[in-house]
C-alpha positions in Angstrom: 4.8 144.8 274.8 1.6 144.0 276.2 1.2 146.7 278.8 -1.3 148.9 276.8 -4.1 145.9 277.3 -4.7 146.7 281.0 -4.9 148.6 277.8 -23.7 158.1 296.3 -26.3 159.8 297.9 -29.7 161.0 297.4 -30.4 164.6 295.0 -29.8 167.3 296.6 -31.6 170.7 295.5 -30.6 171.4 292.4 -28.4 174.4 291.6 -27.9 175.2 288.4 -25.4 178.1 287.0 -25.8 179.2 283.0 -22.5 178.2 280.9 -21.7 181.8 281.2 -20.9 181.2 284.9 -17.3 180.0 283.6 -16.6 183.6 283.6 -17.3 183.7 287.3 -14.7 181.6 288.9 -11.7 182.2 289.6 -10.7 180.5 286.4 -9.7 182.8 283.5 -10.8 181.2 279.8 -9.5 182.6 276.5 -10.6 181.6 272.9 -9.0 178.4 271.6 -9.4 175.2 269.5 -9.0 171.6 270.4 -7.2 170.0 267.6 -7.6 166.0 266.9 -3.7 164.1 267.2 -4.6 163.1 263.0 -5.4 167.3 262.4 -8.8 165.8 261.1 -10.7 168.0 263.2 -10.5 170.7 265.7 -13.3 172.8 267.8 -13.7 175.7 269.4 -13.7 176.0 272.9 -12.8 178.3 275.9 -9.5 177.5 277.4 -7.4 177.9 280.7 -4.6 176.8 283.0 -4.8 175.9 286.8 -1.8 176.1 288.7 -2.1 173.1 291.6 0.4 171.6 293.7 2.4 168.7 292.4 2.0 166.8 295.9 -0.8 167.6 298.1 0.4 167.5 300.8 3.3 170.5 300.3 0.7 173.2 298.9 4.1 175.4 298.8 5.7 173.5 296.5 6.4 172.7 293.3 3.1 173.7 291.0 1.6 172.1 287.7 -0.7 173.4 285.2 -3.7 171.4 284.5 -5.1 172.1 281.1 -8.7 173.0 281.1 -11.4 173.1 278.0 -14.7 174.4 278.0 -16.7 173.4 275.0 -20.1 176.5 275.5 -23.5 175.0 275.3 -25.1 176.3 271.8 -28.1 177.2 274.1 -26.5 180.1 276.0 -29.9 180.6 277.9 -29.8 177.1 279.4 -29.3 176.1 282.6 -28.5 172.8 282.5 -25.8 171.5 284.6 -22.3 171.0 282.6 -20.6 167.8 281.6 -17.3 166.8 282.8 -15.6 164.2 280.6 -13.4 161.5 282.2 -11.0 160.2 279.5 -9.8 156.0 279.4 -6.3 154.5 279.8 -5.4 155.5 282.5 -3.4 158.0 280.5 -5.6 159.4 277.7 -6.1 163.4 277.8 -9.9 164.1 277.9 -9.2 166.7 275.1 -8.0 163.9 272.9 -11.6 161.8 274.4 -13.5 164.8 273.3 -12.1 165.6 269.6 -12.6 162.0 268.7 -16.2 161.5 269.5 -17.6 165.2 269.4 -20.2 164.3 267.3 -21.6 161.7 269.5 -21.6 164.7 272.4 -23.4 167.0 270.0 -26.6 166.6 271.4 -25.5 167.0 275.0 -23.6 170.5 273.9 -27.0 171.8 272.8 -27.6 172.8 276.3 -24.7 171.8 278.0 -21.3 173.1 278.3 -18.9 170.0 278.2 -15.2 170.4 280.4 -12.5 168.8 279.5 -9.9 168.4 282.0 -6.9 166.7 280.9 -6.1 164.5 283.8 -2.6 165.1 285.6 0.2 163.2 283.6 -1.8 163.5 280.3 -2.5 165.9 277.3 -1.3 169.1 278.0 -1.4 168.3 281.9 2.3 167.8 282.7 2.2 164.5 280.5 4.4 161.8 281.3 5.4 160.0 278.6 8.3 157.2 278.8 9.4 154.9 275.7 8.6 151.4 275.7 9.2 149.0 273.3 5.9 149.1 270.8 4.1 146.1 270.9 4.5 144.4 267.6 8.5 144.9 268.2 8.7 142.3 270.9 12.1 140.7 271.8 13.1 137.3 273.6 14.4 139.5 276.2 11.6 141.7 276.7 11.4 142.0 280.5 15.3 143.5 280.4 13.9 145.8 278.0 10.9 147.0 279.9 13.1 147.5 283.2 15.5 149.7 280.9 12.9 151.9 279.6 11.4 152.2 283.0 14.6 153.3 284.6 15.2 156.2 281.6 11.6 157.3 282.4 12.6 157.7 285.9 15.7 158.9 285.3 14.0 161.9 283.2 10.9 162.7 285.6 12.5 161.5 288.9 10.5 160.7 292.4 7.5 163.1 291.6 5.4 160.8 289.4 4.2 159.0 292.4 1.6 162.0 292.7 0.0 160.9 289.2 -2.3 159.0 291.1 -6.6 158.8 291.0 -6.9 160.2 294.5 -4.9 162.8 293.7 -6.4 163.6 290.5 -10.4 163.2 291.4 -9.0 166.3 293.8 -7.9 168.5 291.1 -11.4 167.4 289.7 -13.1 169.5 292.5 -10.6 171.9 292.3 -11.6 172.5 288.9 -15.2 172.5 289.4 -14.7 174.9 292.0 -12.6 177.1 289.8 -15.1 177.2 287.2 -17.8 178.0 289.4 -20.2 175.2 288.5 -22.2 174.1 291.4 -23.8 170.8 290.5 -22.2 168.8 287.5 -22.8 165.3 285.3 -20.2 163.0 284.8 -18.9 160.7 281.9 -16.4 158.3 282.6 -15.1 155.6 280.1 -12.9 153.0 280.7 -10.7 153.7 283.1 -12.6 157.4 283.3 -15.2 155.4 285.3 -12.9 154.5 287.7 -12.5 158.5 288.5 -16.0 158.8 288.3 -16.6 156.4 290.8 -14.0 158.1 293.2 -15.4 161.5 292.5 -18.7 160.0 293.3 -18.0 158.5 296.5 -15.7 161.6 297.7 -17.9 165.0 296.4 -21.4 163.2 295.6 -23.5 166.6 296.5 -21.2 167.8 293.5 -23.0 164.9 291.0 -26.6 165.4 289.3 -26.4 162.5 286.8 -23.3 160.0 286.1 -22.6 158.0 282.9 -20.4 155.1 282.9 -19.4 153.8 279.3 -17.0 150.6 279.5 -17.5 149.9 283.1 -15.0 149.0 286.4 -16.0 148.2 289.6 -13.8 149.3 292.7 -13.1 146.3 294.2 -11.5 145.3 290.7 -7.6 145.1 290.6 -7.4 145.8 286.6 -4.6 143.1 285.6 -5.1 139.9 285.9 -8.8 139.1 284.8 -7.6 141.0 281.3 -6.4 137.7 279.6 -9.9 135.8 280.8 -11.6 138.9 279.6 -10.3 138.7 276.2 -10.8 135.3 275.8 -14.2 135.7 276.1 -14.7 138.7 273.7 -12.5 136.7 271.2 -14.8 133.4 271.4 -18.5 135.6 271.2 -17.0 137.2 268.1 -16.2 133.5 266.5 -19.5 132.2 267.7 -21.4 135.3 265.7 -19.4 134.1 262.8 -20.6 131.0 262.5 -23.9 132.2 263.4 -23.8 134.4 260.8 -24.7 132.8 257.4 -22.1 135.0 255.0 -19.5 135.1 257.8 -19.9 130.8 258.3 -20.2 130.0 254.3 -16.7 132.2 253.9 -14.8 130.7 257.2 -16.3 126.8 257.4 -13.3 126.1 259.6 -12.8 129.3 261.5 -12.4 127.5 264.6 -9.4 125.4 263.3 -8.1 127.7 261.3 -7.5 129.9 264.5 -6.3 126.9 266.6 -3.8 125.7 264.6 -2.4 129.8 263.6 -2.3 129.6 267.7 -0.7 126.5 268.3 1.9 127.8 265.5 3.2 130.6 267.0 3.3 129.6 270.6 7.0 128.5 270.2 7.0 129.5 266.5 8.1 132.7 264.4 8.2 134.6 261.3 10.3 136.9 259.9 8.7 139.0 257.6 9.4 142.6 255.3 5.9 144.3 254.9 5.0 148.0 253.9 4.8 150.4 256.4 1.4 151.5 256.9 2.4 154.9 257.6 4.9 155.3 255.1 4.9 152.5 252.5 8.7 152.1 253.6 9.7 148.4 253.8 9.2 147.2 257.9 10.8 144.6 259.1 8.9 142.4 261.7 9.0 139.0 263.6 5.7 137.6 264.0 5.2 135.8 266.9 2.7 135.3 269.9 3.5 138.5 271.2 2.3 140.2 267.5 -1.1 137.7 267.5 -2.1 138.5 270.7 -1.4 142.0 270.5 -3.4 141.6 266.7 -6.4 139.9 268.7 -6.2 142.3 271.8 -6.8 144.9 269.7 -8.8 143.8 267.1 -11.7 142.7 269.8 -12.3 146.3 270.9 -14.7 147.3 269.0 -17.3 145.6 266.4 -16.0 147.3 263.4 -12.5 145.8 263.9 -13.7 142.6 265.1 -15.5 142.6 261.4 -12.2 142.3 259.8 -11.5 139.6 262.3 -12.3 136.4 260.3 -10.6 137.0 257.0 -7.7 137.8 259.1 -7.5 135.0 260.5 -8.5 132.7 258.0 -5.4 134.9 255.7 -2.9 134.5 258.5 -3.3 130.6 258.5 -3.7 130.6 255.3 0.5 131.5 255.0 -0.6 135.4 254.3 0.6 137.0 257.5 1.1 140.7 256.6 -2.6 141.9 256.7 -2.8 140.6 260.4 0.7 142.4 261.1 0.1 145.3 259.3 -3.5 146.0 261.6 -1.6 145.2 264.4 1.3 147.7 263.9 -1.2 150.6 263.0 -3.7 150.2 265.6 -0.2 149.7 268.2 0.9 152.7 267.0 -2.3 154.8 267.4 -2.8 153.9 271.0 0.7 154.4 271.8 0.3 158.3 270.7 -2.6 158.8 272.9 -1.7 157.1 276.0 0.6 158.7 278.8 2.9 156.0 279.9 4.2 157.5 283.1 0.9 158.2 284.2 -0.2 154.9 283.5 2.6 153.5 285.7 1.8 156.0 288.0 -2.3 154.8 288.7 -1.6 151.1 288.0 1.6 150.8 290.3 0.1 152.6 293.1 -3.3 151.0 292.4 -4.1 147.6 291.2 -0.9 145.7 291.0 -0.2 145.9 295.1 -3.8 144.1 295.0 -3.3 141.4 292.2 -3.8 138.3 294.7 -4.9 134.6 294.1 -3.3 134.9 290.7 -4.3 131.5 289.1 -1.5 131.7 286.4 -2.1 128.3 284.8 -5.7 129.0 284.3 -3.8 132.5 282.5 -1.5 130.9 280.9 -4.4 128.7 278.7 -5.5 131.9 277.3 -4.0 133.8 273.6 -2.5 136.7 276.0 -0.7 134.6 279.1 0.9 135.9 281.7 2.9 138.5 279.9 1.5 141.4 280.3 1.5 140.8 284.1 5.0 139.8 284.0 5.5 143.3 282.1 3.4 145.1 285.1 5.0 143.3 287.9 8.9 144.6 286.1 7.8 148.1 285.7 6.0 148.7 289.5 9.5 147.2 291.1 10.9 150.1 290.4 8.1 152.9 289.7 7.3 154.9 293.4 4.3 154.3 295.2 1.6 157.4 295.5 -1.4 158.1 297.5 -4.2 156.3 297.1 -7.6 156.8 299.4 -8.2 154.0 302.0 -11.4 153.2 300.2 -10.8 152.9 296.7 -11.3 149.7 296.1 -15.0 149.2 298.8 -17.5 148.8 297.6 -19.6 152.4 296.0 -23.2 152.7 297.3 -24.9 155.5 295.6 -28.5 156.7 294.8 -27.3 159.2 292.0 -28.9 158.4 288.7 -26.1 156.3 286.6 -27.0 155.1 283.4 -24.0 151.9 283.0 -23.1 151.0 279.2 -21.4 147.8 278.4 -20.9 146.3 275.1 -21.5 142.0 275.0 -18.0 141.1 273.8 -16.0 143.8 275.5 -12.3 142.5 276.2 -11.5 144.5 278.9 -14.6 145.6 280.7 -17.3 143.0 280.6 -21.4 143.5 281.4 -20.2 141.2 284.4 -18.3 144.6 285.5 -21.6 146.6 285.2 -23.3 144.3 286.8 -21.2 144.0 290.2 -21.2 147.6 290.1 -24.8 147.6 289.9 -25.3 146.3 293.3 -24.8 149.2 295.2 -26.7 151.6 292.8 -30.2 152.2 293.6 -31.0 154.3 290.7 -29.4 153.2 287.7 -30.1 151.4 284.5 -27.9 149.2 282.5 -27.8 149.0 278.6 -25.4 145.7 276.8 -25.5 146.2 273.5 -24.9 142.5 271.5 -22.0 142.0 270.0 -20.4 145.1 270.6 -16.8 145.7 272.3 -15.8 148.4 274.4 -17.1 152.0 274.4 -20.5 152.6 273.4 -21.0 156.3 273.3 -20.8 156.4 269.7 -23.2 153.4 269.0 -26.0 153.7 267.2 -29.0 155.8 268.4 -27.0 155.8 271.8 -25.6 159.7 271.7 -29.6 160.4 271.9 -30.0 158.0 274.4 -27.3 159.9 276.5 -28.6 163.2 276.4 -32.4 162.5 276.9 -30.9 160.5 280.2 -29.3 163.2 281.2 -32.2 165.6 280.9 -34.5 163.5 282.6 -32.2 161.8 285.3 -34.8 159.0 285.0 -32.6 155.6 284.4 -35.7 153.5 284.3 -38.0 155.7 282.7 -35.2 155.8 279.8 -36.9 154.9 276.6 -34.4 152.5 274.8 -36.4 151.3 272.2 -34.1 151.9 268.9 -31.5 149.9 270.3 -33.1 147.2 269.5 -32.7 147.8 265.8 -28.7 148.4 265.9 -27.2 145.7 264.2 -23.0 145.2 264.8 -21.1 145.5 262.3 -21.2 143.0 259.4 -18.1 140.8 258.8 -15.8 141.3 256.2 -16.3 137.7 253.8 -13.2 138.8 252.0 -10.5 141.2 251.4 -12.6 143.3 250.0 -15.3 143.8 252.6 -18.8 142.3 253.3 -21.4 140.3 251.3 -23.6 142.8 249.2 
């Protein structure tokens, strides 16, 4: 099931607060540790829970707890504004995002508190998880299975799922800022988190000092219909990069035709197979079909590191050896599944995106490797899922003078550079950095951690010296099952 594909002013006087100022707010914090989902990293922090109304219109009604973690600045004498992290998905928790990329935030954390609010419906903030079929377990009767899973999820959570939209979450973010006693703050938004950053910037601009948007969406966008086209574009760029790389081109001179044959075979065709489970090593039965192929291409396109495997995996699959491609699909789909709260994702997409799908050219989408299956799945879910509060200006153009740094990967399969260029039309004090050959999310790429820290310190996007990016090279392609060329 392919639902996971979808997986403002002049700066005022700066009112700096010491990192310890969080203790002066109304949210009590205690020592805690944040742990990576795979148990490979843990980070010391200060944690607390802020109780808020689930339905903002009924402050005396049911409350939920928002999990907040503050990673204190190493320099306790610093007066720099804290950085709030806004995670992607939708459905990822900010705490999970941070522990996965803590090293990339190390420079920022020298002088800044890093604040992690698990957005309502994610992480430890009243998470909304649904049990949907996995991407690689698609059946011929996919839509009935999706409908059944959606009904089961709604039976568990009820109508209250409507209060987990971006507009309500933006109110939460402001309450957390106030409860921690911060004045102005900085924002880092990744993927869907860029929508949250833009929404907060629109309604609470006076509180924002600077913003970093990584994998950019733009407000007018209804996310979904463009995804198959963006994925096709990214795959074309990856294959073209292989063709333009001597080692890859020599190893796979017929890669385009091999991919075309593989795609033609697994349009109507299927292949039953058994492979070692990537997690347990136990035999795993799987039907390789168009859905599995599409999931593999999509997930492997997300980063240049993953994309470095694609030529070899396509060649192997076209030669009849499907197991390596299938195993990668299972492994990556499981990793994403474990980190995304699909119920929260439904609340966002069904209220903020699907109702705005207009003029969709299904014939054009059918020509892509993803096709229209994702849109059909979303439509099926959203027939049942309650619609929640959405700001009337959610999809209005955004105009802002706040210093903004926009980060894009040239071959991003879900938020291409064109998105950032569209948003930039309304930003009068911005800089867009596009990394050649890269995919989705640039924070941890090359010298980018240093550039982000420098931008937040100076708040001068045009003056940022990004020359170090000229030395960056994407991950080399594998030219066989053992790795890249020596």
